[in-house]
TIKE-10853 format. One record per residue (C-alpha): x, y, z; residue number from 1; chain. Coordinates in Angstrom, 3 decimals. Layout:
! residues N
       east      north         up   pos   unit
          X          Y          Z   NUM      A
...
! end
This chain:
! residues 199
       east      north         up   pos   unit
      0.000      0.000      0.000     1      A
      1.403      3.406     -0.938     2      A
      1.785      6.172      1.610     3      A
     -1.160      8.066      0.108     4      A
     -3.321      4.923      0.127     5      A
     -2.451      4.278      3.761     6      A
     -3.268      7.897      4.644     7      A
     -6.667      7.630      2.927     8      A
     -7.397      4.360      4.693     9      A
     -6.443      5.883      8.066    10      A
     -8.608      8.936      7.341    11      A
    -11.609      6.700      6.615    12      A
    -11.006      4.868      9.901    13      A
    -10.655      8.147     11.848    14      A
    -13.817      9.633     10.332    15      A
    -15.754      6.413     10.965    16      A
    -14.512      6.323     14.556    17      A
    -15.768      9.891     15.095    18      A
    -19.155      9.238     13.490    19      A
    -19.680      5.902     15.254    20      A
    -18.894      7.657     18.560    21      A
    -21.237     10.583     17.874    22      A
    -24.141      8.830     16.164    23      A
    -23.653      5.117     16.707    24      A
    -22.892      2.444     14.164    25      A
    -26.412      1.907     12.839    26      A
    -27.167      5.625     12.481    27      A
    -24.003      6.336     10.487    28      A
    -24.277      5.915      6.728    29      A
    -21.460      5.159      4.322    30      A
    -22.435      8.354      2.492    31      A
    -21.746     10.375      5.662    32      A
    -18.379      8.677      6.033    33      A
    -17.526      9.436      2.395    34      A
    -18.655     13.073      2.695    35      A
    -16.802     13.744      5.933    36      A
    -13.655     11.992      4.659    37      A
    -13.896     13.877      1.359    38      A
    -13.641     10.736     -0.759    39      A
    -15.513      9.330     -3.742    40      A
    -18.296      6.859     -2.916    41      A
    -16.543      3.743     -4.188    42      A
    -13.274      4.424     -2.359    43      A
    -14.581      3.286      1.024    44      A
    -15.405     -0.116     -0.477    45      A
    -12.002     -0.260     -2.146    46      A
    -10.309     -0.157      1.270    47      A
    -13.096     -1.899      3.183    48      A
    -14.915     -4.297      0.815    49      A
    -17.380     -5.277      3.575    50      A
    -18.245     -1.624      4.261    51      A
    -19.215     -0.402      7.711    52      A
    -18.987     -3.865      9.255    53      A
    -15.321     -4.137      8.280    54      A
    -14.707     -0.622      9.602    55      A
    -16.262     -1.578     12.943    56      A
    -14.097     -4.715     13.005    57      A
    -10.989     -2.636     12.314    58      A
    -11.789     -0.063     15.008    59      A
    -12.532     -2.707     17.657    60      A
     -9.451     -4.742     16.729    61      A
     -7.122     -1.724     16.824    62      A
     -8.444     -0.787     20.270    63      A
     -7.908     -4.307     21.582    64      A
     -4.392     -4.492     20.142    65      A
     -3.457     -1.087     21.618    66      A
     -4.594     -2.043     25.121    67      A
     -2.701     -5.330     25.113    68      A
      0.451     -3.735     23.657    69      A
      0.460     -1.001     26.300    70      A
     -0.143     -3.522     29.090    71      A
      2.790     -5.611     27.841    72      A
      5.040     -2.561     27.981    73      A
      3.751     -1.497     31.390    74      A
      4.186     -4.899     33.073    75      A
      7.851     -5.285     32.125    76      A
     10.413     -4.538     34.809    77      A
      8.154     -4.679     37.850    78      A
     10.086     -5.157     41.088    79      A
      9.081     -6.300     44.557    80      A
     10.097     -2.939     45.972    81      A
      7.982     -0.917     43.537    82      A
      5.088     -3.325     42.959    83      A
      2.386     -0.991     44.263    84      A
      3.611      1.933     42.161    85      A
      3.937     -0.371     39.142    86      A
      0.326     -1.553     39.445    87      A
     -0.956      2.003     39.963    88      A
      1.130      3.085     36.955    89      A
     -0.598      0.423     34.856    90      A
     -4.002      1.755     35.927    91      A
     -2.981      5.316     35.074    92      A
     -1.751      4.261     31.635    93      A
     -4.943      2.282     30.967    94      A
     -7.020      5.280     32.047    95      A
     -4.972      7.573     29.835    96      A
     -5.536      5.241     26.888    97      A
     -9.291      4.849     27.420    98      A
    -10.070      8.347     28.648    99      A
     -8.463     10.299     25.857   100      A
     -9.021     10.799     22.129   101      A
     -8.951      7.680     19.997   102      A
     -8.980      5.279     22.950   103      A
    -12.085      6.975     24.349   104      A
    -13.812      6.789     20.975   105      A
    -12.978      3.087     20.635   106      A
    -14.249      2.432     24.161   107      A
    -17.537      4.282     23.563   108      A
    -18.039      2.584     20.184   109      A
    -17.532     -0.811     21.789   110      A
    -19.991     -0.111     24.613   111      A
    -22.587      1.778     22.572   112      A
    -22.628     -0.785     19.789   113      A
    -22.266     -3.901     21.955   114      A
    -25.323     -5.537     20.400   115      A
    -23.833     -5.045     16.923   116      A
    -20.552     -6.775     17.723   117      A
    -19.967    -10.122     16.089   118      A
    -19.005    -13.168     18.117   119      A
    -15.452    -12.676     16.879   120      A
    -15.366     -9.049     18.054   121      A
    -16.785    -10.049     21.432   122      A
    -14.097    -12.717     21.694   123      A
    -11.428    -10.060     20.967   124      A
    -12.708     -7.978     23.893   125      A
    -12.733    -10.908     26.295   126      A
     -9.302    -11.972     25.058   127      A
     -7.855     -8.482     25.548   128      A
     -9.109     -8.304     29.132   129      A
     -7.835    -11.806     29.874   130      A
     -4.481    -11.031     28.225   131      A
     -3.950     -7.964     30.400   132      A
     -5.011     -9.920     33.479   133      A
     -2.552    -12.696     32.562   134      A
      0.262    -10.162     32.094   135      A
     -0.437     -8.783     35.571   136      A
     -0.519    -12.301     37.069   137      A
      2.726    -13.276     35.333   138      A
      4.495    -10.126     36.520   139      A
      3.251    -10.633     40.071   140      A
      4.399    -14.263     40.078   141      A
      7.768    -13.380     38.595   142      A
      8.616    -11.084     41.489   143      A
      6.814    -12.893     44.323   144      A
      7.195    -16.587     43.444   145      A
      9.035    -17.297     46.705   146      A
      6.128    -15.834     48.681   147      A
      2.982    -16.809     46.821   148      A
      1.556    -19.500     44.550   149      A
      0.793    -19.009     40.877   150      A
     -2.901    -19.544     41.611   151      A
     -2.827    -16.777     44.213   152      A
     -1.214    -14.346     41.745   153      A
     -4.063    -15.094     39.321   154      A
     -6.579    -14.285     42.059   155      A
     -4.750    -11.053     42.852   156      A
     -4.635    -10.124     39.173   157      A
     -8.397    -10.702     38.940   158      A
     -8.996     -8.446     41.949   159      A
     -6.696     -5.753     40.528   160      A
     -8.436     -5.849     37.152   161      A
    -11.877     -5.772     38.808   162      A
    -10.838     -2.621     40.669   163      A
     -9.541     -1.017     37.467   164      A
    -12.674     -2.000     35.593   165      A
    -15.008     -0.583     38.236   166      A
    -13.312      2.801     38.295   167      A
    -12.998      3.029     34.510   168      A
    -16.618      2.037     33.868   169      A
    -17.953      4.250     36.679   170      A
    -16.097      7.316     35.467   171      A
    -16.293      6.908     31.676   172      A
    -19.765      5.404     31.348   173      A
    -21.842      6.251     34.370   174      A
    -20.439      9.688     35.191   175      A
    -19.293     10.460     31.616   176      A
    -15.976     11.903     32.814   177      A
    -12.884     11.797     30.668   178      A
    -10.687     13.152     33.445   179      A
    -10.086     11.340     36.690   180      A
    -11.653     13.193     39.606   181      A
     -9.597     14.191     42.609   182      A
     -9.205     11.315     44.991   183      A
     -9.205      8.556     42.370   184      A
     -5.436      8.130     42.495   185      A
     -5.599      7.798     46.285   186      A
     -8.485      5.313     45.986   187      A
     -6.619      3.121     43.480   188      A
     -3.407      3.336     45.523   189      A
     -5.305      2.322     48.665   190      A
     -6.983     -0.622     46.935   191      A
     -3.682     -1.808     45.470   192      A
     -1.996     -1.458     48.873   193      A
     -4.723     -3.586     50.481   194      A
     -4.413     -6.247     47.792   195      A
     -0.627     -6.356     48.092   196      A
     -1.012     -7.162     51.791   197      A
     -2.326    -10.546     50.650   198      A
      1.110    -11.510     49.337   199      A
! end
């Protein structure tokens, strides 16, 4: 794919992401995508032969891949001495990803259009959550294996992810906040501290 072709493809994805966030998947027409992207009608189908469905697949998949990639980077180099800060740092990075710009749009699209997601897309979402949870469990076990069983690190990772999920869903979905309110950092730090006492 040439540089110009890749730029056009990325523009179609960006415009679709914006429209799906604003209007929802079913309310967005391919004509609106074409008009907003400033492209000829047939060009969308050139890049995405299956139309809107393929665009939704692409947006969901990119969001999943981004979250797992960032979690992989953020769970490398954890130490026993800095474990609490490392876990809180992972939460902050996940919040930053989901609460800002493209990550926020992908999150809202996924939630708003949940009924429209294919079984494959739903599996991607479950897999991404489980992958991040596994990365946390592996990092915990790597630095605490002399103190705790592998099963226990999986339980801790589940509790950590449940805490992250609650705060993220409460703030982004229920309260519709894209910025963390004062006190959230202290809440997460306190929860992580409590969980680390179980090691």
